[in-house]
Structures are given as structure tokens and as C-alpha cells.
N, C-alpha and C positions, 0 to 999 in steps of 0.2 A: 100291322107290320106290312111293309111293302113286299110284293111278290118278287121284285127285282132284288138281286143280291146287292146288299149294301153293307160294307164292313168299315171298321174304323181302327185307327191306332191313336191312343189317347194318352200321351206321355205327360208327366208332370215336369215343369221347367226347373228342375233341381240341379242340372249340371249337363255333362256331356252325354251323348247317346251311347248307352251300354250295349254290348254285343247281344245280350239277352233281349233288350228292347228292339234292337235292329232286326233280330230274327222274327220277333212278333210282327213288326211292321212289314217285313218281307213276306211272311206267310199270308197276312191279310191282303197285301198288294197282289201277290201271285194268284190267290183265290179269286179276288175281284176280277182280275184281268182274264182268268181262265173261264169265268162265268159271264163275261160281258157286263160286269157290275160296276159299282162305284166304290172308290176308296176315299175315305174321309179322314183327314188329320185334325184331331181336336186336342186342345190344350187344357189339361185339367190342373188349374192353378189355385185351387181352394186352400191348399196348405201353404198359407202366406209366409210362414216362418222359414220354410225350406226352399222357397223360390229363389232362383239366382238370376240376376240381371243379365240380359242378352242370351239366356239359355234357349229360349224359343228359337231365336235366329240361328243359333249353333246347331240345334236339333234339325232344323229344316235344311241347313247347309249339309249336314252329314247324310241325311236321307237323299238329298239330290245327288250328292257325290256317289252314292250307291246306285243311282239310277231309278230311285223310287219317286214317282210323281203322284200327286193326289188330285182329286176332282173337286173337293170342297175343303176350305180351311180358312184360317184367319187372314191369309194373304190374298187368296183368290176369291173369297166369298162363297156364296152358294145360297140355296133356298131355305136353309135352316140356320142361318146366321143369328146371333154371333156364335163363333166356334171356340170361344174362350170362356171357361167356367165363371170367372169373376164378373163377366159382363152379362151373366144369366141369373144373377142373384135374385132379382125380383121375381123371376119365373119360378125358381125353386121355392121361394117363400109362399107362393100361391099354393103349391102342392103340399107343402108342410102344413099349411093352414087347413087344407082340405082333409088331411088325415086327422088333424086335431078335432075338427068339427065332427068327423064321423066316429070319433072315439077310437081310432086305430093308432093314435099316437098321444103322448101326454107329456106334460112338463115335469122335469125331475130337478129337485133343488139340492141334491146331495153334493157336498163339497168334495174337493179332491182328497182331502184328509179323511173324510168319512168313507169314501170309496176305497182308498188304500187300506184302511183298517178292515173294511168288509172283506177285501180280497185276502188279507193276511189270515183272518179268522177262518175263511173257507179252506185255504190251503192247510191250515193247522188241523182241520178236521178231515183232511185227505180228499177234499172236494175240488173239482175244477172250478177256478174262479169265474164267476159271471155275476151280472147285476141281480140283486135280490128282488127287485121290484118294489122297493119300499114306498115309492111315490106313485105307484100305479093308479091308485084310486083316491087321491086327495080330494077333500071337499073344497069348495070355493073359499071357505074360511081358512082352511089350512094353507092353501096357496097364498092367500093374502098375508097371512102371518109371516111366511117366508119372504115375501116381497117387501113387507114393511121392514124387514131386517136388512134389506139391500141385497139379498141373494139373487143372483141372476140364474135362471134355469137353462138347462139344455132341453132338447126335445128328443124323447125316446120313442122308438117304434114298439108297439105292443105286439110281441110275438105270440101267435096263437099257441095254445098248449096242446100237447098230445098229438101233434101232426108229424107225419113223415114227409120231408121235403125231398122230392125225387128230381134229380137233375139228369135229363136225357142228353148225355154228352156224346158228341160225334166220335170222339177219340176213345173214350173210356166206357161207353155204354151207360147204363143207369147207375148213378151214384146217389146214395141215400143218406140224408142227414135227419136227425131227430130234433124237432123244434125245442124240446125241453132242454137240449144241450146248448142252445144258442144264447138264450137270455135276451132281454130287451136291449136293443142297441141304439146308440145315439144317431139321429139323422140330421140334427142341427145343433151347432155349438152355441155357447152363451152369446156370442156376437152375431148370431143369426146365419153364419156361413154354414152351408150344408157339409156333411161328411161325404167322403168318396162313395160309399155304398148306396147313398141316396141319390146324389147328383148324377151318378153314372146311369142309373135306371131312367131318370127323367130324360137325360140327354139321348140315350140310346132309343128310347121309345119315340120321342119327338123327332129324332133324325131318321126314323124308320130303319134302324139297323136290323138286318136280317140274321147275321151271324156274329157272334162274339168269339174271336179267335185270340187266345192269349196263353201265357205260360201257366204251368201247373200250380205255381205258388198262389195263383188267384182263385183256385178251386174252392178254397175255404171261405172266400167272400161270396161265392155264388149262391148259397142258400139264403143269405140275407137279402141279396138282390132279388132272388126269386120270390121271396115273401113280399117285397115291395111291389113287384109286378102284380102279384095276386091281390094285394090290398086295393090296387087301382082297377083290377079286373082287366089288365092289359095282357095281350099275347106276348109270350116270352120269345126272344130270339133263340136260334140254335147256338148252344155253347160248344166250344171245342178247346180243350186244354192240352197244349203240346207238352212234351216231356220236359223234365228238368234238364239243365245243362250241368254236367259234372266237370270238374277240372281234370287235368291229366292223371291225377292220383285217384280218380273216381270218387271224389268227395264233392258235396254240394258246393258250388262256387259262390263266394261272397265278393262284394265289391272291394274288399280289402285283401283279396287273395293275390299273393305275389307270383303265383305260378303261371298266370295267364295275363297277357295284355288285354285289358277289358273294354276299352272305349274305341269307338270307330275312328275318332280323330287321331288317336295314337297310331293306328294302322296307316291312315292316310299320311301322317307326318313321317312315318318310317319308309314310305315309298311303296306300300302295297298297292296293287291294282284293284279298283273297286269291283271289277267283274269277277276277280278271284274270291274276294270277300263274300260277294253275293252267292257264288257257287258253293262255297264252303258252308255258309250259314244255312242255305237251303237244305243241305244234307244233314244238318243237326236236328234229327228228329223226323225227317221225311225221307222216304226212299223212292227212287224211280223204279220203273218196271223192269228194266234190264240191268246190265252190269256196268253201263257207262257211268263215268263220274264227272266228266267235264261238260258243263252246259252253259250256254249263253242265257241271258235273262229272258230272251224271247222264247227259247226252248223250254225254260222253266215255266213260263206262263202257259204254254201249251200242255205240259205234262202234269202240273201241280193238281193235287186233289186232297181233300181232307181225309179220305179213306186210307191214304197211305202215310198219314202222320202217325208216328209211333207213340205209345204210352210208356215205352221203356226209356230210361234215361239216356241222353246223348252225351258222349264224351268229347270235350273240346281238345282235340289232338293237335297240339301246336306244330308237331313235325309234319302232319298231314297238310296243315294250312300252308306251311313253308313250301312243301312239295307242290301243292296246287298252284300257289302263286308263281313258282318257278316255271310251271308249264305255260302260264300266261305270259310271263316275262320273255320266254323264248320266242313266242309268236308276236310279241309287241313290236311296234315301229321303234327303231333305234332313236329317232328324234324325240319321241315321247319319253323314253327311258333316260335320255340325256338331260332333258328338262327336269326330270324327277331326281336325278343324281346330283345335278349341279349344286343345289343348296347345301347338301351334305358335305361336299368337298369345300365349299366356301366357308361353312361354319367350322370346319376342321382346320381352316387356315391354309388349305392346300392350293386354293385358287383365289384370285382377286375378286372383289365385289362386281367388277365389270370386266367382261372378257372381250377381247378383240375377235374379229371374225376368224382369224387364223387359230386363236386359242380355242374357240368354240368347236371348230372342225377337228382339232386335235383331240378334244375331249370326246367328241362324238365317236371317233375311231377307238378311243380308249374304252368307252362304255361298250362298244360293239364286241370287243374281244373277250369281255367278261359276261356278255349277255346270257350265254348258255348256262353259266353256273350261278348267276346272281338270283337269290331268293327274294330280295326286295332292295329298293334303291339305296338305302342307307348302308348296305354292305359294301358299296363301291369304295368307301373310305379305306377299309381294311384290305380289300382285294387289290387296290391299286397303289398301295403304300410304296412299293419299290420304284414307282415312277416319280416320286416326290422326295426321295432321299438323296442327299449329297454323297454320303458314304454308306457302304454296306457292312453290316456286322454279320460276318459269315458264320453259319451254324457249324457244329461239329461234322455233320453229314456233308455240308458244302466244302469244308476244309479238306476232308478226306478225298473228295473228287479233285480238288485243286493241287493236292500234294503228289499226284501221280507224275511219273517222270516225263511223259510225253506232253504234258499240258503246256509248258512254256513254249514248245515248238508250235503247237496249234495256235495259241493265242498271239504269238509274234507274227505269224503269217496272216492270221485273220485281221489283226490290227493294221498291218501293211495294206491288205486288200481294201479295207474300209477307208483308209487314208487316201488311197488313190481313186476311190469311187467318185463318179461325177455327181451323184446325188445320194440321198439316204432313204430312198423308197424301199418298201419290202422286197420288191423283185431284185433290186440292186444288192440288198443285204443277202438275199438267197444266192445270188451269183458269187458273192464274196465267200460264202460258206463252201460252195462247190469248188471254187478256185483253191481254197485252203485244203480241201480234201485232196485235190489233184497234186498240189505242191508237197504235202506232207505224207500222203498215203494213209492217213487215218480217216476212218469213216464210222458211221453208226454212233453208238454211245461214246466211243473214244473221241469223236469229233464234236458231237452236239452237246454232250454233257458239260465239258469244260467251258464251251462258249456260253451256254445257258447260265451256269453257276457264276461265272466271272461277271457277266453283264447284268444279271437279275438277282443273284444271291439265292436263287431257288433251284431245286432239282427237278421241278416240274412246273408247268404254268401254261400261259397262252401260246399261240403259235409264235415260234421264236423270231422269224424275220419281221413280223408285224410288231412284236414287243420291242425289238431292237430299234426299229424305225421310229417308234413313238418315243423312245428314250432320248433319241437325238444323238448326233455325232459326238458332240463334246462330252456328254455324260458317259456314253459307251467307251470312248477312248480313255477317259479318265479312270474308269473302272478297270479296263484292261491293263492300264499301266500300273494301277494300284496292286493288282495281282502279280504282274510280272516283276515288280520291284520289291515285293515282300519276301 
């Protein structure tokens, strides 16, 4: 194993990048960068039935969107290429044959039906199901008899009996498994393609991986992988299993869990900022030294350590994520937010497919007045609804404001001031409000509330002169007249 820190993220190309996978990738990336090491992206595509076309490209796109870059992979190459499992099949076969030749693996001819029956009988006896070892010691004649029947075998690893398999886990300390509870496991399927628990060991060893950092659900795979390392007399990497991620109800999260948005692409499409997602994921199972919660990815690289990764479950708090993203939205460039918000307004039919320069500048101002309260870009559709309505359906609260006796006086004077205004800029609108105050004697809530409700339909909202300016002279006058004539 290399003295240099070398870590890897090895997803299967079965779909979009899940937030759990993204956290694993992030922890590996941050650890590599904190140690001056290498981060390798490897594609484990041996499960051909589950592979999805273009999934690898989408995984890479999501990782890059998060700001995670790699040193070696299928796209940039590297000294340990190829980095895709199915391109390494011949290599795996060599190592399978080596174990067969040394008697550390053997051919198993049991059919799926026989295996299923065996499992049922074991469970009926109250035993944990595992392979019985029926074909462990077949003679050449017995093997030939099976092959003459056209039965294709799998290759099973011969698990040593009566051993304690001790995993020295950076996060969890020593975790002990008994080999008698494991059972001989398959390392190569009938078609010769290796299983995950075998291929991952070959790849990690040959790619000189120093640390395997992954989620707790992989801990149960680790004793099998440790046994394969021992069979080849190879040094094991350091293992570190991060905590489970629980949903907001503190239950183990599954990919069918509807309480949480689960894929990185979904957050990107909603208009979350990648730096907020990275910050949030980093705190799912890792804690910084101080009380600070907001970190750039560069700051995370400096602070991250495996010693501060927790074994206690991490709760995916959707409210916390929304709050955190809002902190980044507040500080973001308005131009950037406008580009994120635009597709959502277009999809909702609020804006045309192509905007003029004037329309874009108007949108930029509109996004700017909601920047403080926006949690993610898709919220812009609901937040700005009043700017795209032709008529307002006033709520009961709004009608109660407009039914006050002095309202008509305020609105008539305000309408007159706007009608005579040379332009419709926010400063001009502000002057019209002051002139209305002077002419009518009404001020404070008696002045501002009728104007706000009549023009926007809301009792609270963005800065009033700016909102009125963006609504435009024709819309505002039409709304004022609608109230005055009702």
C-alpha cells in the first residue's frame, strides 16, 4: 500500500448521484486534499442488469457541480487505468484463478432453486441463512458430472473456519466478525463477472488505496473483503465507516423515502447553490472544532479529519438545509441568482423563452428584492406571483384594510401623484407617497398599508417603492382604479 494518501469514490452507474453517495465522495475528496493525497473516481459497473445508460456522465456532472474534482478516472486517465470495472475483467479472472489454484476458492454447482430451498430450510430451523458448503470438496469426477449436465458454476471463496475477523475502523474502533457466521461467498458469477466484494479488493490493492471511506451500510461487506486481502497476503487499507443518514423522522433513509429530496441533480434543478449543498453534506456526520457552521470548500479541506467523523447517526434536516442555502443566496451575486431563477419563471409561463435586454434587467431587479428571503431559485415563481397577475383576488385581511373610511382619499391622491410623475422609478414613487402624506395628512400604517394592499394585494412584502416601480405604471393604476371603483 502506498504511503501517500490515496482514496477513491467508486459508484455504480445505476442512476443519479444520491445524497448519501455525494457525502461519501465529499468525505473522500476532503480527506485527500487535507492530506495532500489523491482522489480517484472509479466506476464499478459489474452489475450489468442495473446499469443505466449515461449514468456515468451524469454522476461526473453532479460531482463537478459540487466542486469535487478527481486526479484519476475514466475521463482523465491515470497510472492505474482502466478505471471501469468491466474493462478489468481479464485482470479479475487472473486473481480468481490464483485462488482456485491455491485451494482458497472452489466451483459451486448449486442451482438457484437448490440455494433457495437450502435457505428456507435453514430459516425454518431458526438459523441465519448462509451457504452450506455442499460443493466445498468436490472430486474431479463430481465436477465433471455437473458439467456434463450443462450446469455452469459460480466461484466461491473458501472462508476459514473459527476465525475472528477484526476490522480496525478509524471511526468505530475494532469491529469483530466471526468467520463461521459469514459462509463461503461468491466471488465470480456463472458468466465469469466478479462480484463487488472481490473486484473492489483487487482494484483497491492495485490502485494503492490507503483509506476506504464509505457509509456504515458497507460495514457488513468489510469482513468478506478483509478475508480476500488475507488470502492474497496483502496489506489492508484503513477503513472508516461514516454514520447512517436518517430522514427528518429519524428513520433510516431509503431511496423511496418521500420525506427528503434525495438526488443531487434535483437540488441543482431547484436552484440550490452547490456550495451550500457541500457545506450541509460535510456536517452530516462530521463536526468542526468550533461553533461555526458555514464553510467554503477550501475551509473544509483545511479542517477535515477522520477523527471528527461521528459514528452516531446524522439527521438530514431539510429545514436546516433551506436555512443554510438562504445564507448563501443572500451573499450571492444577483446576476447568478437571476440566471438560476429565469428557467423556473419561463417553465411556469410567466416569462417568454427569449427576453429582451429591458426584460432581463427588470427580472434582475425583481430577483434582487426577494434575494433576502429566497431559500432556493424555484421559490421565485411563488414569491413573485403578484407581478404577473392581471387582477388581484384580495384576501379577507386585505379587504379589511381597504374597507377603512380614509382609504379612498389616500388612493385617489396617490393615483393622481403617479399620473403626474415624469417617470416610474422607485425614487419617484417614494416622492409620490410623501406628496400623498402631505396632501391627506395620513401617515404610517394609515398611509402605507392601503397603498401596499391596493397595489400588491399583500399586507407585507418587499420594499414598497421598488415593488410599485417594477409592477409598472399601467398595472398599478389599473389596480388602484379597481379598488376605488369597487
